N, C-alpha and C positions, 0 to 999 in steps of 0.2 A: 931705524924705522920705529915710529911711536907705536906703543902697544895697541892703541885704538885702530891702527891701520893693518894690524897683523891678521893673518888667518888664525882661526881660533885654537886649533889643536893639532899636534903631531905626536906620533910614537917613534922613538928611536932607541933600539936596544943595543947600541954600540958605544964607542967612546968618541970624544972629540966632536968635530963638526959644529963648533959653537957659532960661527958666522951664519951657517945655514939654519940652525935651530932658532936664531934670533928673529927669523922671519915669522915666527908664530907667537901667539899670545901665551899659550901653555904648551909644554912638552912633557910627555911621560918618559921617564928615564929609569934605568936600573940603578939602585942606590949605590952599588959598589963601583960604578963606572965614572963617577965625577967627584972631584974634591970640592970642599967648601969654597975654595978660591975660584974654581971653574963655575960653580953655581952663582957666585956673586958676579962674575964676568958675564954671565948669561942674561942678567937683568937688563931691561924690564920684563923679559920673558920669564914666566913663572914655571919652575921645574916641579913636576909632580913625581913623587917616588912610587915605584911599583911595589905593591904589598899584597901578598896572597892571604886571604882569610879562610881558604878552604883546603889548601895543600901545603905540605911542608917538605922542604928540600934539605934541611939542615940535619944535625945529629938526631938520632932516635929519641923520641919523647913519649911519655905515657898517653899523649893525645892522639897518636897515630891509630888509624882504624883501617885494617885490611892491608893488602899487598901494594907494591909500587904501581904507579901509572906508567906503562911502558913508553909512551910517547915523550914524556918529560923527565922520567926518573924521579918523580916526586911521590909523596905518600898522602892519601887523604887524611885530613885532620878533623877531630871531633870538635865542633864549635861549642859544645856544651862543657868541655873540659876547662876548669878554672885556670889551669896552667897555660892552656892555649890562648885563652882570652887575655891573660896577663902578658904573654909573649907578644901577641899581635899589637897590643896597646903600647908596650915598651918599644917595639920596633918603630911604630909610628912616631913616637916622641923623639927617638934618636934621630930619625931621618929629618924631622923638622928642625931639630937643634943643629943639624949639620948644614942647614941652609935651604932645604926643600920648602916650597911654599904651599904644598898640598900633597894629596895622596891619590893614587889610582888603586882601587881595591878590586882584586881579581878573584876568580874562582868562587863567586857567590853561589852559582848553581850547585856546585859540589857540596858546599856547606849547607845550603837549604835542603838538599836531598837527605842529609843526615838529621837535621832538626831545624824547622822553620823558626820556631820560637827562640831557640838558642842563637841562631844566626842573627836575628833581629837584635837580640840582647848584645851580642858581640859588636855589631855595627853601632848600636847606641853608645856603648862604652868608648869606641873609637871616636865617635862624633863628640861626645862629652869631653874627652881628654884633649882633643885637638881644635875645638871650635875657637876662632871662626875660620880656620884654614879650609881651603877648598877640597871637597871630597868628590871624586869621580868614581863611579862604579861600573863594572862590566856585567851586563845582563842582570840576573837575579829577579826575574819577573815573578817568580812564585812568592816573593817577599812583598809584593804590592798588596794594599796601597801604602803600608807603612814606609816602605823604602823611598817612596816619593818625597817624604818629609825628612829623611835622614841624609840624603845626598844632594849636592849642588848640580851634578851632571850625571848622565848615563850614556854608556856606550852599548850599542846593539851590535855585538860581534856576530858575524855571519848572518847579516840581514838578507843579503841576496846570493852570496856565494859561500862556499866552504873551502878551507885549506886542504881538504882531503884530495888525493890524486893530483896534487900540485895546484889546486884551485879550480873549482868548477861551479856551475850554476846549481842552486838547490832545487830539489823536486818541486813541482807545481803546488802540491799540497802544503809543503813547508813554506813556500812563498806566500800563500794565502794566509796561513796562520801567523806568519811574521808581520804581514800587513795589518792584521787585526791588533796585534800587540803594539805596533807602532802608533796606531790610533789611540790606544789606551794610554800610552806614555805621554801623549799630548795633553792629558788632563792634569798633569803635575807641573809645578813651577821650576823646572830644571832645564839645563842645556841638554840637547839630544843629538847624539852622533851615531852614525853607522860605521862599522869597520868590516870591510870585505877583503877577500883575497882574489886577485885577478892577474895572472901572468900575461894575458893577452889584452891589447888596448880595447878591442871591441867589448870584451867582458867587463873591463874597468868602466867604460863609458856607460854600459847598461846599469852597473851598480850605482854609479853616480846619479844618473837620471832617476832611477827608482827611489833612491834615498831622498832626494829633493822632493819628489812627488809626495812622500809620506812625512815630510817635515823634519827629516834628519839631515844633519850636516855630514857629507860623505868623506870618509877616509878610506883609501885603497892601498893595499900592500901587495907586492909581487909574490911574497912568500911568508910563511908563518913565523920563522925564527928571527927575522930582522925586519922590523916595521919601519921602513924609511919614510921620512916626510915626503908626501906625495902631493903634487899639484892636482887638485880636484877640478879646477876650473871654476870654483865658486868664488 
């Protein structure tokens, strides 16, 4: 299938499934899960490497701040630490050299909570080192408006639902706040996606309808650990 006919984006945090993934224009993958040969076989689908800018799962480093995050076993990273900035940029370049055609930058909210200015600097360093490669970011709304000019696309994770308790509808006040943010995102020249968690079809359909209503292309996962490519009906 030609890339112009593909659905725009999928997340897959497993191995293999190349024929299924080729139905999408871009796919977010874990860097360790695919070889350069597999990434080449995936073309014309563009593989985006998952890269955290706010949390660290590797060996201890001087950029760690605070204790572990129980849900993931990771540690918050200090976006202002020069060693962390260097490590993130080096990882980005390694992934691109292995055949990835862009990056998915995660945990922007955690980084921005530590330092908005430092996080914007870190993202600028990544953008400068990897341009013109495609950069997709997860949330990071506190980094607006500058973020809108550093990334090519944005994912609004938990726009309608949360992964907590196996996936459930967000409180009404949060839905209203998220709707306002989605309207703000429309002011910037990037691709916009929602990413929701819905184990039941009725909840998934609600998330899809609501995303389209606010100008977001909807992605829906059944659970938070493995984000399967999901038919949104779009």
